[in-house]
N, C-alpha and C positions, 0 to 999 in steps of 0.2 A: 517396466509401463509408466506411463504418466497418469497422474491422478485426473479426474474430471473435470475439476476448478483449474487444474493448473492448463488443460486441454482450450478451454473455454478463455482462461485468460490471455494465452496465446492468440488466439484467434480474435481475441478484441484487438490487442497491442497491435498485430497485422493490419485492420483495418484502420486502426489509429495513421501508422505508419505510413500504409498506401495513400492514405489522404492527408495527408500534411501534416497532420498533427489533432484534426479534429473528425470524428466519423459519427453519422446517425446510424442508427440500427434498431432494428425492431426485435424487441425481446424473444417474441414466439419464434421469428424467420432463425437469431443465432441459436435456440432450444434446437430448433429442427435439425439444424446441421449439426448442432454439437449433440444431436440424440439423446437430450434430457429434457427435464421439464423446465418451462421458465423463470420457476422460483431459484433454479440454480443457477441459472444465469443473475438473478437479483442476488443472490448470496456473493457470488464472485464481485460482481458490480459494487455490492456497499463494504465487502471488505478486501478488494486491490486496488480499486480504483476512486478512492476518496482524496479531500484536499490534501492532506497529509503527505499522500502516495503521489503527489505531482501531478494530479486530474480534478477537472469539474465534470460531473456529471449533471445534465437537465435533463428531468424525465417530461414527457408529456402526455396527459389524458388524451383518451381516444387516439384516433389515427394508428390504430394496430399497437400502442404500448411503444412510440419512436420512443428511443433514448440518445441526446447527443452526448457523447464523451470529447472533450478536450484536455489535450495532454498541454500543464503549464510548463512553461519556456523560463525559467527562472534568471534574471541577471546575470548571477554568479553563483558561486559556491556557499560563498555565505550566506547569502540571501536563502539558499535554499535550504542551508542546515537550518537557519533562523524562523524559517517559515515549519519545519518541521518540530523544532523545538515548543514553539506558538502550539500546534494543531496537536500535539502528542497527547494533552490531556492529563489528569491526574492519576490514572490507573492503566495500565497497560498490559495487554498477554504476550507469551513469548513470541504468537505468530505475529503479532501485531506490529512487537518490534522487528521481528525478521523481515516482514515483508517495506517498514519504513526503510530498514539500511539498505536492502535492495534495491530498494526505487535509488536511492541514495547514492550508490553505487553505478547503477547503470545510467542515473544522469552524470556522472564524473564529479560529483559533489564531495565525497569521501572514497578515499583508495580503499580497496578488498580487506586489505590486513585491519585498517582501523575497524572497519566494520565485523570481521572478526572478533578481534578484540572486545568491542563493545558488546557482541552477543554473546562471548563468555559469559563477562561481567553481568548481564540480566537474564540468562538463562535458568533456569526452573533446576539444572544441577546446582550454578552459584547459589540460589536465593533458597535452597532445600531447607535449611535451618530458620528461615523465617518463616511466622507463622502465617499460615495460607490466607486469612484475613485480611493481612495487610502486604502480602508480594506483591500484587499487582502493583498497589501506591507505590512501594518501595521500589519495584523495578522501573517505573515511570521516572520516579527521582532519580537513581542512576542513569538509566537513559538518558535524560533531559542534559544531568550533569555532565557527563561522558561526551556527549555534543555539543554543550558549551565549551569545555575545554579545547576541542578542536578550533572554535574563533579565536585562541588566545596568539 
């Protein structure tokens, strides 16, 4: 059974696809359709629909909490990889790395095998001996460097 966040993500992506790359939704209407509370929709939007994930999210105050989500269409794979490197930040969770890589594969910027290799390198299992205080920073460094290696 799919997790609720996965269901909400799939619903949003379907709406974006049906509307040629951009969709305006109401947080409360989407929450009602997904049988959840609006804060869960907000969580999905903030974790799975960031600029680094290939989306621009614009929220409008009033009017029932309308949100416009637009999928960014990169010029090419190298541009998309560069945008990930720039937006990845100085620290990163394993889940964030997974989302970035899944989106890169989905857009065709990298191959599934490349994503699997990078994910293996930045996984909690690979970084188990790294002090937890700096693990997120080390993960982000490895992640950005691995992607940069694909640009060579």
